[in-house]
C-alpha positions in Angstrom: -5.7 -2.6 19.9 -5.8 -3.3 16.1 -3.7 -2.0 13.3 -5.1 -2.2 9.8 -3.4 -1.7 6.5 -5.4 -0.7 3.4 -3.6 -1.8 0.3 -4.1 -2.0 -3.5 -3.3 -0.4 -6.8 -2.4 3.2 -7.4 -5.5 5.3 -7.4 -7.9 2.6 -6.4 -9.4 4.3 -3.4 -7.1 3.4 -0.5 -7.3 6.8 1.2 -11.1 6.9 1.1 -11.5 3.4 2.5 -8.8 4.1 5.2 -10.6 7.3 6.3 -14.0 5.5 6.4 -12.6 2.7 8.6 -10.7 5.1 10.8 -13.9 7.2 11.3 -15.9 4.1 12.3 -13.2 2.9 14.7 -12.5 6.3 16.2 -8.8 6.1 15.1 -6.3 7.9 13.0 -5.1 7.4 9.4 -1.4 7.3 8.7 -1.2 8.5 5.1 1.2 7.4 2.4 3.8 10.1 1.8 2.9 11.4 -1.7 2.2 15.2 -1.7 5.4 15.9 0.2 7.5 13.2 -1.5 10.4 14.8 -3.3 11.2 11.7 -5.4 7.8 10.5 -6.6 7.3 13.2 -9.4 10.9 12.6 -10.6 10.2 8.8 -10.7 7.1 9.3 -13.0 8.5 12.0 -15.3 12.2 11.0 -15.7 13.5 9.6 -19.0 15.0 6.1 -19.0 18.4 7.8 -19.1 17.7 10.0 -16.1 16.4 7.0 -14.2 19.5 5.0 -15.0 21.8 7.9 -14.0 19.9 9.1 -10.8 18.5 5.7 -9.6 15.1 7.2 -8.8 13.3 3.9 -8.4 15.8 2.7 -5.7 15.7 6.1 -3.9 11.9 6.1 -4.0 11.7 2.7 -2.4 14.1 3.7 0.3 12.1 6.8 0.9 8.9 4.9 1.3 10.6 2.3 3.5 11.7 5.1 5.9 8.4 6.9 6.0 6.3 3.7 6.2 8.3 2.4 9.1 8.0 5.7 10.9 4.2 5.4 10.5 4.2 1.8 11.8 6.0 2.9 15.0 3.6 5.9 15.5 0.5 3.8 14.8 1.2 1.5 17.7 1.3 4.3 20.2 -2.5 4.6 19.9 -5.4 2.1 19.5 -7.0 1.0 16.3 -4.9 2.8 13.7 -5.2 2.6 9.9 -2.2 2.6 7.6 -2.7 3.9 4.0 -0.8 1.1 2.1 1.6 -1.4 3.8 5.3 -1.7 4.0 5.0 -5.2 2.6 3.5 -3.8 -0.6 6.5 -1.6 -1.0 8.5 -4.8 -1.6 6.1 -5.7 -4.4 6.7 -2.4 -6.1 10.5 -2.8 -5.6 10.3 -6.3 -7.2 8.3 -5.0 -10.2 10.9 -2.2 -10.8 13.7 -4.8 -10.4 12.1 -7.0 -13.0 11.8 -4.0 -15.3 15.5 -3.3 -14.9 15.0 -0.1 -13.1 16.4 -1.4 -9.8 19.6 -3.4 -10.0 20.2 -6.8 -8.4 22.6 -5.2 -5.9 20.1 -2.5 -5.0 17.4 -5.1 -4.5 19.6 -7.2 -2.2 20.4 -4.0 -0.1 16.7 -3.1 0.0 15.5 -6.6 1.0 18.2 -6.9 3.7 17.2 -3.6 5.2 13.4 -4.4 5.0 13.9 -7.8 6.6 15.9 -6.4 9.5 13.5 -3.5 10.1 10.5 -5.9 10.2 12.0 -8.6 12.3 9.9 -9.1 15.4 11.8 -8.7 18.7 10.6 -10.9 21.6 9.5 -8.9 24.6 8.3 -5.8 22.8 4.8 -4.8 23.7 3.7 -4.6 20.0 4.1 -6.5 16.7 5.2 -4.7 13.6 2.8 -6.7 11.4 -0.7 -5.5 11.1 -3.8 -7.3 12.4 -5.6 -7.1 9.1 -4.8 -6.2 5.5 -7.8 -4.7 3.6 -6.9 -5.4 0.0 -8.7 -3.3 -2.6 -8.9 -4.9 -6.1 -10.5 -3.9 -9.4 -10.4 -4.5 -13.1 -7.8 -2.6 -15.0 -10.3 -0.2 -16.6 -11.5 0.9 -13.1 -7.9 1.4 -12.0 -7.1 3.7 -14.9 -10.4 5.6 -14.5 -9.7 6.3 -10.9 -6.1 7.4 -11.5 -7.6 9.8 -14.0 -10.2 11.1 -11.6 -7.5 11.7 -9.0 -5.9 14.2 -11.3 -2.2 14.1 -10.2 -0.4 15.5 -13.2 2.6 13.3 -12.9 0.4 10.2 -13.0 -1.5 11.0 -16.2 1.2 10.4 -18.9 -0.1 7.8 -21.3 3.3 6.3 -21.3 2.7 5.0 -17.8 -0.3 2.8 -18.8 1.9 -0.2 -19.4 3.7 0.3 -16.0 0.3 0.4 -14.3 -0.8 -2.7 -16.2 2.4 -4.6 -15.1 1.8 -3.6 -11.4 -1.9 -4.5 -11.7 -1.4 -7.9 -13.4 0.7 -9.3 -10.5 -0.9 -7.7 -7.5 -3.5 -10.4 -6.8 -0.8 -13.1 -7.1 1.4 -11.2 -4.6 -1.4 -10.9 -2.1 -2.6 -14.5 -2.3 0.7 -16.3 -2.7 3.3 -14.1 -1.0 1.7 -11.9 1.7 1.5 -13.8 5.0 1.8 -11.1 7.7 -1.9 -11.0 8.6 -5.4 -12.1 7.5 -6.6 -10.5 4.3 -10.0 -9.0 3.5 -10.6 -8.5 -0.2 -12.9 -5.8 -1.4 -13.8 -5.5 -5.1 -13.7 -1.8 -5.9 -15.1 -2.3 -9.4 -18.5 -2.6 -7.8 -17.9 -0.6 -4.5 -18.1 3.1 -4.0 -17.6 4.1 -0.4 -17.7 7.8 -1.2 -21.1 8.1 -2.9 -23.0 5.0 -1.8 -23.8 4.8 1.9 -24.8 1.1 1.6 -21.4 0.2 0.2 -19.7 2.2 2.9 -21.7 0.4 5.6 -21.0 -3.0 4.1 -17.2 -2.4 4.0 -17.2 -1.2 7.6 -19.1 -4.3 8.7 -16.8 -6.6 6.7 -13.8 -5.1 8.4 -15.3 -5.4 11.8 -16.2 -9.1 11.1 -12.7 -9.8 9.8 -11.1 -8.2 12.9 -13.3 -10.2 15.2 -12.5 -13.5 13.4 -8.8 -12.7 13.5 -9.0 -12.0 17.3 -10.9 -15.2 18.0 -7.9 -17.2 16.6 -5.3 -15.5 18.6 
């Protein structure tokens, strides 16, 4: 049994890659809670004053923590499941919002304590909470903005969000390579990869995932 997380910037193509991998492995995709998320539109559209008063960034990270952990538990009931974004990336988003002053230091300590306790492995359980592989999708910033635009979610399109996206993007590679340690990482450059419209790209990505899983299994 393998559990794979597909991670990367907002709009970069995580869902398409997750669905491709799941189809090839004959497994399910556990999607990020977006369309039914009651806080996400408020997070993107609120004024700084409303954010300060209502604490939307902190509430959003707690919501993602709850729904992501529920997906992890469900994923391990079946074989070869794929998670659309990882719970570990949620910490990175929380840290960025803390650095921007949108999440207070006290809120960050509460969040980190809850995350650490939820993800602590328990000896004797028949599964690990950590994935077997992180498939990290990277791209240049222009590609990221282009794909966010193509996705067309109204609350993501405000030009005032561009600097927020840039801040997230600028630190993502550093987080993956220096701070993420839960599993092996397969990096795919989405600036030159189109799994939706190019069958050769799709086949290459699938083979790279299979090879990475095999290499990880051989070391355990």
